[in-house]
C-alpha positions in Angstrom: -16.0 -36.1 116.0 -17.0 -37.2 119.2 -20.6 -37.1 120.1 -19.6 -34.3 122.6 -20.4 -32.0 119.7 -23.5 -32.0 117.2 -23.2 -34.4 114.0 -20.7 -36.7 112.6 -19.0 -40.0 113.5 -17.7 -40.9 116.9 -13.8 -40.8 117.2 -12.5 -44.0 118.6 -11.1 -44.0 122.1 -13.2 -41.1 123.1 -15.8 -41.1 125.8 -19.6 -40.8 124.3 -21.5 -38.4 126.2 -25.3 -38.9 126.8 -26.5 -35.7 124.7 -30.2 -37.0 124.4 -30.9 -34.9 127.5 -30.1 -31.7 126.0 -30.8 -31.0 122.2 -30.4 -27.3 122.6 -27.3 -27.2 120.3 -28.9 -29.1 117.7 -31.0 -27.8 114.6 -33.4 -29.9 112.5 -32.1 -28.0 109.5 -28.9 -29.4 109.6 -29.8 -33.1 109.4 -31.9 -35.3 107.0 -35.5 -35.4 108.3 -35.5 -39.1 108.8 -32.5 -39.1 111.3 -33.8 -36.2 112.9 -37.0 -37.6 113.5 -35.5 -40.6 115.0 -33.1 -38.7 117.3 -35.6 -36.2 118.4 -38.8 -38.6 119.0 -37.3 -42.0 119.6 -34.1 -41.3 121.6 -31.7 -42.4 119.0 -28.0 -41.9 119.9 -26.7 -38.4 118.6 -24.2 -40.2 116.5 -27.0 -41.5 114.2 -27.8 -38.0 113.0 -27.1 -37.5 109.4 -25.7 -34.0 108.8 -26.5 -32.1 105.5 -25.7 -28.6 106.5 -22.5 -28.6 104.3 -23.8 -30.2 101.5 -26.8 -27.8 101.2 -24.3 -24.6 101.8 -22.0 -26.0 99.0 -25.1 -26.8 96.6 -26.4 -23.1 97.4 -22.9 -21.6 96.9 -22.6 -23.6 93.5 -26.0 -22.6 91.9 -24.5 -19.2 91.7 -22.1 -20.4 88.9 -23.0 -19.5 85.4 -22.5 -22.0 82.5 -21.0 -19.4 80.1 -18.0 -18.7 82.2 -16.6 -22.2 81.8 -15.9 -24.6 79.1 -18.5 -27.1 77.9 -16.6 -30.2 78.8 -16.0 -28.9 82.4 -19.5 -27.8 83.0 -21.4 -30.7 81.9 -19.8 -33.2 84.6 -20.2 -30.6 87.2 -23.9 -29.7 86.5 -24.5 -33.3 86.7 -22.8 -33.7 90.2 -24.6 -30.3 91.1 -28.0 -31.8 90.3 -27.1 -35.0 92.1 -26.0 -33.2 95.0 -29.1 -31.0 95.2 -31.3 -34.3 95.1 -29.2 -35.9 98.0 -29.5 -32.8 100.0 -33.4 -32.7 99.8 -33.7 -36.4 100.4 -35.0 -37.0 103.7 -33.7 -40.9 104.0 -30.3 -40.0 102.7 -27.4 -42.0 104.5 -24.3 -40.5 105.8 -22.4 -42.2 103.1 -24.5 -40.9 100.2 -24.2 -37.3 101.4 -20.5 -37.8 101.4 -20.3 -39.3 98.2 -22.5 -36.4 96.7 -20.3 -33.8 98.4 -17.1 -35.4 97.2 -18.4 -35.7 93.6 -19.6 -31.9 93.6 -16.3 -30.8 95.2 -14.1 -32.7 92.6 -16.3 -31.6 89.8 -16.1 -27.9 90.8 -12.1 -28.5 91.2 -12.5 -29.5 87.4 -14.0 -26.4 85.9 -12.1 -24.5 83.5 -12.6 -20.8 82.9 -13.6 -20.2 79.1 -11.5 -17.0 79.1 -7.8 -16.2 79.5 -8.4 -14.6 83.1 -6.6 -11.3 84.3 -3.5 -10.7 86.1 -4.1 -9.2 89.8 -1.5 -7.6 91.7 0.4 -9.1 94.9 2.0 -6.4 96.8 4.3 -7.3 99.6 5.8 -5.5 102.6 2.4 -4.1 103.6 -0.5 -5.1 105.9 -3.1 -7.0 104.0 -6.9 -6.5 104.4 -9.8 -8.4 103.3 -12.7 -7.3 100.8 -14.2 -5.5 103.6 -11.1 -3.6 104.5 -10.5 -5.4 107.7 -7.2 -6.9 108.8 -6.3 -10.5 107.6 -5.3 -12.2 110.7 -3.4 -15.7 109.3 -0.4 -16.4 111.0 0.9 -20.0 110.8 -1.7 -21.1 108.6 -2.2 -22.3 105.1 -4.3 -22.1 101.6 -6.3 -24.9 100.5 -8.4 -25.5 97.5 -11.8 -26.8 98.0 -13.8 -27.1 94.7 -13.3 -24.0 92.7 -12.4 -21.7 95.8 -9.3 -21.1 97.7 -9.7 -21.1 101.6 -7.2 -19.5 104.0 -7.0 -20.4 107.5 -4.7 -19.1 110.1 -4.6 -17.8 113.7 -5.5 -14.5 115.1 -3.3 -13.5 117.9 -3.6 -10.3 120.1 -0.1 -9.4 119.1 -1.1 -9.1 115.6 -3.6 -6.2 116.7 -0.8 -4.6 118.4 1.6 -4.6 115.6 -1.2 -3.1 113.4 -1.8 -0.1 115.9 2.1 0.5 116.4 4.9 -1.5 114.3 7.4 0.2 115.5 7.4 -1.7 119.1 8.1 -5.2 119.9 5.2 -7.8 120.5 6.7 -10.9 119.3 5.9 -12.6 122.6 2.1 -11.9 122.5 0.6 -14.9 121.1 -2.5 -14.9 123.3 -5.0 -17.0 121.1 -8.3 -15.1 119.8 -9.6 -17.2 117.0 -9.0 -19.0 113.6 -10.5 -17.1 111.1 -11.3 -18.4 107.4 -11.1 -16.5 104.4 -12.4 -17.5 100.7 -10.8 -16.4 97.4 -11.2 -17.0 93.6 -8.0 -15.4 92.7 -5.6 -15.5 95.8 -5.5 -11.9 95.7 -8.9 -10.7 97.1 -10.0 -12.2 100.2 -13.4 -12.4 101.8 -13.9 -13.1 105.5 -16.2 -16.1 106.0 -16.1 -17.2 109.6 -14.0 -17.9 112.8 -13.9 -21.7 112.5 -12.6 -22.0 116.0 -12.7 -19.6 119.0 -11.6 -19.5 122.9 -14.6 -21.2 123.5 -14.3 -24.2 121.2 -14.2 -27.4 123.1 -11.0 -29.5 123.0 -12.2 -32.7 124.8 -12.4 -33.4 128.5 -14.4 -30.2 129.4 -11.4 -28.0 128.3 -11.6 -25.3 125.6 -9.2 -23.5 123.4 -9.0 -20.6 125.7 -7.3 -22.4 128.2 -4.4 -23.5 125.8 -0.9 -22.2 126.4 -0.1 -22.4 122.7 -2.3 -22.7 119.6 -0.2 -22.6 116.4 0.6 -23.9 112.8 -2.4 -25.5 111.4 -3.8 -26.9 107.9 -7.1 -28.6 106.6 -7.6 -31.9 105.1 -10.9 -32.8 103.3 -12.1 -36.4 104.0 -13.7 -38.1 100.9 -15.1 -40.6 103.1 -17.0 -38.8 105.7 -17.5 -35.5 103.8 -16.0 -33.8 106.7 -13.2 -31.1 106.6 -10.6 -31.7 109.3 -8.5 -28.9 110.9 -4.9 -30.2 112.2 -3.7 -27.5 114.8 -0.8 -27.5 117.1 -1.8 -27.1 120.6 -0.2 -27.0 124.0 -2.7 -27.5 126.5 -2.1 -28.6 130.2 -5.6 -29.7 130.8 -5.3 -32.2 127.9 -1.8 -33.6 128.8 0.4 -31.2 127.0 1.6 -31.1 123.6 0.0 -32.6 120.7 -2.3 -32.2 117.5 -5.7 -31.0 117.9 -8.2 -32.4 115.0 -11.2 -30.2 114.7 -14.0 -31.1 112.2 -16.5 -29.1 110.2 -19.1 -30.0 107.6 -18.2 -27.3 105.1 -15.0 -25.4 104.5 -16.4 -22.3 106.4 -18.3 -24.1 108.9 -18.0 -23.7 112.8 -15.3 -26.5 113.5 -16.0 -29.1 116.6 -13.7 -31.2 118.5 -12.8 -34.3 117.0 -9.6 -35.8 118.7 -6.4 -34.6 120.5 -3.3 -36.9 119.4 -0.3 -36.2 122.0 2.0 -38.7 120.2 2.8 -39.5 116.6 4.4 -42.7 116.4 8.1 -42.8 115.4 8.7 -39.1 116.4 10.8 -39.0 119.6 8.8 -36.3 121.3 5.1 -35.6 121.9 3.6 -32.8 119.9 5.3 -31.4 116.8 7.6 -28.9 115.9 6.3 -26.6 113.2 3.7 -28.3 111.1 1.9 -27.9 107.6 -0.8 -29.7 105.8 0.3 -30.9 102.3 -2.4 -32.7 99.9 -0.9 -34.8 97.0 -2.1 -35.0 93.5 -4.1 -38.1 94.5 -6.0 -36.2 97.1 -4.2 -38.0 100.0 -3.5 -35.7 102.9 0.1 -35.7 104.9 0.9 -33.6 108.0 4.6 -32.3 107.3 6.4 -31.7 110.7 9.6 -32.0 112.9 10.0 -33.3 116.4 9.2 -30.7 118.9 12.3 -30.7 120.9 15.8 -29.9 119.1 13.6 -30.4 115.7 16.6 -32.3 113.8 14.2 -34.7 112.4 11.6 -34.2 109.5 8.6 -36.6 109.1 5.7 -37.0 106.5 2.7 -38.6 108.2 -0.4 -39.5 106.5 -4.1 -38.7 107.9 -6.2 -41.6 108.4 -8.0 -42.3 105.4 -11.3 -43.4 106.9 -12.0 -40.1 108.8 -8.7 -37.7 108.9 -9.2 -38.0 112.6 -5.7 -39.4 113.6 -2.2 -39.1 112.2 -0.6 -42.3 111.3 3.0 -43.1 112.0 5.4 -40.6 110.6 8.2 -41.6 108.1 11.3 -39.7 108.6 12.6 -38.1 105.6 15.4 -35.8 106.9 17.7 -35.7 109.9 20.4 -33.1 110.7 20.5 -29.5 112.1 17.3 -28.2 113.8 14.8 -26.6 111.3 11.4 -25.1 111.8 8.8 -23.7 109.3 8.4 -27.4 107.9 6.5 -27.2 104.7 6.3 -29.2 101.3 5.4 -28.3 97.6 5.4 -30.6 94.5 7.1 -29.4 91.2 7.5 -31.3 88.0 6.6 -34.4 89.9 9.2 -34.1 92.6 8.5 -33.5 96.6 10.3 -30.6 98.1 10.6 -30.4 101.9 11.4 -26.6 102.9 12.4 -25.4 106.3 14.3 -22.4 107.9 16.8 -22.1 110.6 15.9 -22.7 114.3 15.5 -19.2 115.8 11.8 -18.4 116.4 10.1 -16.5 113.6 13.4 -15.1 112.4 14.4 -15.0 108.7 16.9 -17.3 107.2 17.7 -19.1 103.7 15.3 -21.8 103.0 16.8 -25.4 103.2 15.5 -27.9 100.7 15.4 -31.8 100.7 14.1 -33.1 97.3 12.4 -36.5 96.7 14.5 -38.8 94.8 11.3 -41.3 94.1 7.8 -40.9 93.4 6.7 -41.4 96.8 6.2 -38.8 99.2 7.2 -41.0 101.9 10.2 -42.4 100.2 13.6 -41.4 100.1 15.0 -37.5 99.8 18.5 -35.9 98.9 20.4 -34.5 101.4 19.7 -30.7 102.2 20.7 -27.7 100.1 19.8 -23.9 99.8 16.9 -22.9 97.8 18.2 -20.6 95.0 17.2 -17.1 95.4 16.7 -17.0 99.2 20.2 -16.0 100.1 20.4 -12.2 99.0 17.6 -11.2 101.7 17.0 -14.3 103.6 13.7 -15.4 101.7 12.3 -11.9 101.3 12.9 -11.4 105.0 10.7 -14.4 106.2 10.6 -17.8 107.7 8.8 -20.5 105.6 5.3 -20.4 105.9 3.5 -22.6 103.4 3.2 -23.6 99.8 0.1 -22.9 97.4 0.1 -24.7 94.1 -1.9 -23.4 91.2 -2.7 -25.4 88.1 -3.3 -23.1 85.3 -4.4 -23.6 81.8 -0.8 -22.5 80.6 1.4 -23.6 83.5 1.6 -24.7 87.1 3.0 -22.2 89.7 4.0 -22.7 93.1 3.6 -19.9 95.5 5.9 -19.6 98.6 4.0 -17.9 101.7 6.5 -16.6 104.1 5.9 -15.8 107.5 7.0 -12.2 108.6 6.3 -11.6 112.3 9.4 -10.9 114.2 10.7 -7.9 116.4 13.7 -7.5 114.4 11.9 -7.0 110.9 10.4 -3.6 111.2 8.5 -5.3 114.1 6.2 -7.3 112.2 5.2 -5.3 109.4 3.8 -7.2 106.5 3.0 -10.5 107.9 2.1 -12.2 104.5 5.0 -12.3 101.9 4.0 -14.2 98.9 6.4 -15.0 95.7 6.5 -17.6 92.9 9.2 -20.3 92.6 10.1 -21.7 89.4 12.4 -24.7 88.0 15.6 -23.4 86.8 17.6 -26.1 85.6 17.3 -29.1 87.7 16.5 -27.1 91.0 13.5 -24.8 91.9 14.3 -21.1 92.1 12.8 -18.5 94.5 11.8 -15.1 92.9 12.2 -12.2 95.6 9.8 -9.5 94.8 8.0 -6.5 96.6 5.5 -6.6 94.0 4.2 -9.1 91.2 1.2 -9.9 89.0 -0.4 -13.3 88.9 -3.2 -14.9 86.7 -5.3 -17.5 88.6 -6.8 -18.9 85.2 -3.5 -19.6 83.2 -1.1 -19.8 86.0 1.3 -17.0 84.5 3.0 -14.5 86.5 5.1 -11.3 86.0 6.9 -8.6 87.9 4.6 -5.9 89.1 5.1 -2.4 87.8 6.1 -1.1 91.4 8.6 -3.8 92.3 11.7 -2.8 94.2 14.5 -4.5 92.5 16.9 -3.7 95.6 16.9 -6.7 97.8 17.2 -6.3 101.9 16.3 -2.7 101.2 15.1 -2.0 104.7 18.2 -3.9 106.2 16.2 -6.4 108.1 17.3 -9.4 107.0 20.2 -10.2 109.4 18.0 -9.7 112.9 21.2 -8.9 114.6 24.1 -6.4 114.5 26.7 -7.9 111.8 29.7 -6.6 110.0 28.8 -7.7 106.7 25.3 -7.0 105.6 23.1 -9.6 103.8 22.7 -8.9 100.1 25.4 -6.2 100.1 29.2 -7.0 99.4 31.5 -5.0 101.3 34.0 -2.8 99.5 36.1 -1.8 102.3 36.1 0.0 105.4 33.7 -0.5 108.2 30.2 -1.4 107.3 27.4 -2.7 109.7 23.8 -2.5 110.3 23.0 -0.2 113.2 19.9 0.0 115.5 17.3 2.8 114.5 16.1 2.9 110.9 14.0 5.3 108.9 10.2 5.7 110.3 11.0 3.8 113.4 12.2 0.7 111.7 14.6 -1.4 113.7 17.8 -1.4 111.5 19.6 0.6 109.0 22.9 0.5 107.0 26.0 2.4 108.4 29.2 2.9 106.0 32.1 4.5 107.2 34.1 7.2 105.7 36.3 4.8 103.8 33.8 2.1 103.5 31.4 1.1 100.7 28.8 -1.6 99.8 27.2 -2.8 96.7 24.5 -4.8 95.3 24.8 -6.5 91.9 20.9 -7.0 90.9 20.8 -9.9 88.4 18.5 -8.3 86.0 16.4 -5.3 85.4 14.0 -4.8 82.4 15.1 -1.8 80.1 13.3 1.6 81.1 13.6 4.5 83.2 13.9 4.3 87.0 13.8 6.3 90.2 16.4 5.6 92.8 15.4 6.9 96.5 16.6 6.3 100.1 16.6 7.9 103.5 19.8 9.1 104.8 21.2 10.7 107.9 24.7 11.6 108.9 27.7 12.6 107.1 27.9 13.1 103.3 27.9 10.0 100.8 26.6 9.1 97.3 24.9 6.3 95.7 25.9 5.0 92.1 23.8 3.2 89.8 25.4 1.6 87.1 23.7 -0.4 83.9 24.5 -3.2 82.1 26.1 -1.1 79.4 28.4 0.5 82.0 26.3 3.6 82.2 26.5 5.4 85.6 24.1 7.8 87.4 24.8 9.3 90.8 22.7 10.4 93.7 24.6 12.7 96.0 23.8 12.5 99.8 24.5 15.8 101.6 25.1 15.4 105.4 22.0 15.6 107.7 21.3 15.4 111.5 17.9 13.6 111.0 16.4 11.4 108.3 16.0 12.9 105.1 14.5 11.2 101.7 17.0 11.7 98.8 15.8 10.8 95.4 17.3 10.3 91.6 14.9 10.4 88.8 15.1 9.6 85.1 18.0 7.1 85.3 17.6 5.1 81.7 19.0 1.3 82.2 19.2 -1.1 79.4 17.9 -4.8 80.1 20.3 -6.9 82.0 22.2 -6.7 85.3 22.7 -3.4 87.4 24.7 -2.6 90.2 23.9 -0.2 93.3 26.8 1.2 95.1 26.7 3.1 98.5 29.8 4.8 99.4 30.5 7.7 102.3 32.3 10.8 101.6 32.2 12.6 104.9 34.3 12.0 108.0 31.4 10.6 110.2 30.1 8.1 107.6 26.7 7.8 106.4 23.7 5.7 107.5 21.0 4.9 104.8 17.7 2.9 104.9 14.7 2.0 102.9 16.4 2.1 99.4 14.3 1.7 96.4 14.9 1.2 92.8 11.5 1.3 90.7 10.6 1.4 87.3 8.7 4.6 86.6 8.2 4.2 82.7 7.6 1.5 79.9 10.3 -0.2 78.5 12.6 2.0 76.3 11.8 2.2 72.6 13.5 -0.8 71.1 16.3 -0.1 68.2 15.4 0.2 64.8 14.8 -3.0 63.2 14.1 -5.0 66.6 11.3 -7.2 66.7 10.3 -8.5 69.6 9.0 -12.3 70.1 6.0 -11.4 72.4 4.8 -8.6 70.3 2.3 -8.8 67.5 2.3 -9.5 64.5 5.0 -12.3 65.7 3.7 -15.6 66.2 4.7 -17.9 69.1 3.4 -21.4 69.0 3.9 -21.8 72.9 3.5 -19.3 75.4 4.9 -15.8 76.3 6.6 -16.0 79.6 8.4 -13.9 82.0 9.8 -16.1 84.6 13.5 -16.3 83.4 15.1 -12.9 84.0 17.3 -11.0 81.5 14.6 -11.0 78.6 13.9 -7.7 76.5 10.5 -6.2 76.3 7.7 -7.6 78.3 8.3 -11.2 77.8 9.7 -14.0 75.6 8.5 -17.0 73.5 8.6 -20.3 75.2 7.7 -22.7 72.3 6.0 -25.9 72.8 8.3 -28.9 72.8 7.5 -30.3 69.6 8.8 -30.3 65.9 7.0 -27.7 64.0 6.1 -25.4 67.0 7.7 -22.4 65.6 8.4 -18.7 66.3 7.7 -16.3 63.2 8.4 -12.6 62.8 7.0 -10.3 60.2 9.8 -7.5 59.2 9.9 -4.7 56.8 12.9 -4.1 54.4 13.3 -0.9 52.4 14.9 -2.7 49.7 15.6 -6.2 48.5 19.0 -7.7 49.2 20.8 -9.6 51.9 20.2 -8.6 55.9 21.9 -9.7 59.0 19.7 -11.2 61.5 20.7 -11.4 65.3 18.3 -14.2 67.2 18.4 -13.6 70.8 17.8 -16.6 72.8 18.6 -18.8 75.8 18.8 -22.7 75.9 19.2 -23.9 79.6 18.6 -27.7 78.5 21.5 -30.1 78.3 21.6 -30.2 74.3 21.6 -27.9 71.3 18.3 -27.4 69.7 18.1 -26.9 65.9 15.5 -25.2 63.7 15.1 -24.6 60.1 15.3 -20.9 58.9 12.4 -20.3 56.6 12.3 -16.8 54.8 9.0 -16.1 52.9 8.1 -19.9 52.8 11.4 -21.3 51.7 14.1 -22.8 54.0 17.3 -21.0 53.6 19.4 -23.0 56.0 19.6 -24.5 59.7 20.2 -22.9 63.0 21.7 -24.5 66.0 21.1 -22.8 69.3 23.9 -24.1 71.4 23.7 -24.5 75.4 23.8 -21.2 77.0 23.9 -22.8 80.3 20.9 -21.6 82.1 17.4 -20.2 81.0 18.4 -16.7 82.4 21.9 -16.5 80.1 20.8 -14.9 77.0 23.3 -14.8 73.7 22.6 -13.7 70.2 23.0 -15.8 66.9 23.9 -13.9 63.9 23.0 -15.2 60.5 22.3 -13.8 56.8 19.2 -14.1 54.7 17.7 -12.6 51.4 14.7 -10.3 51.9 12.5 -8.7 49.5 11.5 -5.1 49.6 8.5 -4.6 51.9 7.1 -7.3 54.1 8.9 -10.6 54.9 8.2 -13.6 57.1 11.1 -15.0 59.1 10.0 -18.3 60.8 12.4 -20.6 63.1 10.8 -23.9 62.7 12.3 -26.6 65.0 13.3 -29.9 63.7 13.1 -31.9 66.8 10.7 -32.9 69.5 12.6 -30.7 72.0 11.3 -27.8 70.1 12.8 -24.4 70.2 14.9 -22.6 72.9 13.4 -19.5 74.5 13.5 -16.7 72.0 13.7 -13.2 73.3 13.7 -10.9 69.8 14.9 -10.8 66.1 17.2 -7.7 65.3 17.4 -7.1 61.5 20.1 -4.6 60.6 20.4 -4.1 56.9 17.6 -2.8 54.7 15.2 -3.1 57.5 12.8 -0.1 58.4 
């Protein structure tokens, strides 16, 4: 931070102003008593002040934590760090390095706090405007979520265009990016967000007497915490003619919610062929080191990873090129199972596309990367109708989950409705998998997620993904005739799906859970029909009568088994039919299991591992993902009406590269060994049939793995003879 703003360390190569003539912007409460006394009475330089404002605010916040909510092993070091930080904050003679060390130790200990309970699932609903905990709009375009201590902080840009979209999302405001401010919100669960502060506004200085209000563009941003200075550095993409054009603005604050001040404006990052950056985000590695992920500004054909200067984070060091090829934007990075993934979108301005991924081929974030490939799951609806925004990685007590935060702000996509589209990413086989959902639930404590009860299983249901008129609509397979997206959708949306008299389209949904569903849509024009086909071949038809205007049509009570389902739209009238806002939503719990079925996730079954939902196609509410260890068993308690031989059907999935073996133990005795062959993917479920002797009444059936790779994923056990 230059001495042009209160507190901190002067940035090299920036002029130091004489601030001793005007101390009106300073407050004694923000600094240690000794450094303030020297500054105010002896004429000492402003950069000799030792700021404790941020440390005091952190101490006050963390004193509200309760020991009973955390494990003893994690609470003890936190309590020690908190006591030390409180002492340093009250020490009149504390040095800047002591304050930074106390802050870093406290933030680290808070980050390591482990909840004593299992947490709860919170619901994330996409395709709607999001509000903060006070009911006000969340303005967060082009930002990022960062965890400091035990709290997540969400930073983004507030543009006037966002206000206009809220007021009337049926008009175009894509070009209105007049800068208002950079707000910050806090959350403990990534679902409920509290507004904290505007860390930067139009009046924020950017050096040389200029302010952010005079910038022609303020955009993509992220925050780094510097352990050496104890400061938080906000890296913002900016174009300002008064500061020499394009560059990265570095603002500095003393706490995550502080009002940030000018630190430095860097117009050139070494090795980039242009000044400034293309789209950029901030990535923090497991070791705490921070990196700027960006492309060159013009053409954006080259992707870079550049480290923040470790001493103070107020410079971006030379960039290391990790990709070169077609122009890409929305550059962001995540880490999953030890690999780094650079993700980006097509270069066409806030428009949707598949996500393109380059994955690391070494353990170094600035090392070599693979050639580009498409992130699986982003094809059917162009990444849930988004451009790449940023990623959030949650390290839970049961699993780590990466959250993709997509940016939907474009005039083609119902004109900006739903700025924030968040979905989970998991590993399927060797590569990551994008899970496109309109609603899902997440447990911040365990890191687990599951599909939400109101999820729409149809992808690209509002016909928004293509952004232009096309003859083959994204996510829908043409069955003949003329099929296109037309301007003028239901409720003022931009596009709708038009099917000619002889035409039709279908969408195959990879997997739905068993249950009762409602199919709905809006339609106009001539007559048509929508057919829903279950994995067992069952069909229900929704007839669409002709209508001159938009009318909602609905079919309820559709019983579907678990597995794939197909939605087919056909026209039957001479003028063709136009449909929009299609929806397939589960309206009842799972259909009752057939007699003799025992789900692995339901008591009294025992799973030595976790109950997961991240691989589609399972029955019931989940499956048993056993611990990878010999003896990590799955056990069922079943009832038989009479003693005798029973047939067992074990439904499982094995996406590993080799078969997995288990002893079959009935009532404590091993009766055989079962080999669970490779099924090709963790979403491919098959049934293994074996026969066993059962006693009359209760029986225990255990699958006991014989090797360190453990069991396959186990869905359920069917018992067909003598079972009640």
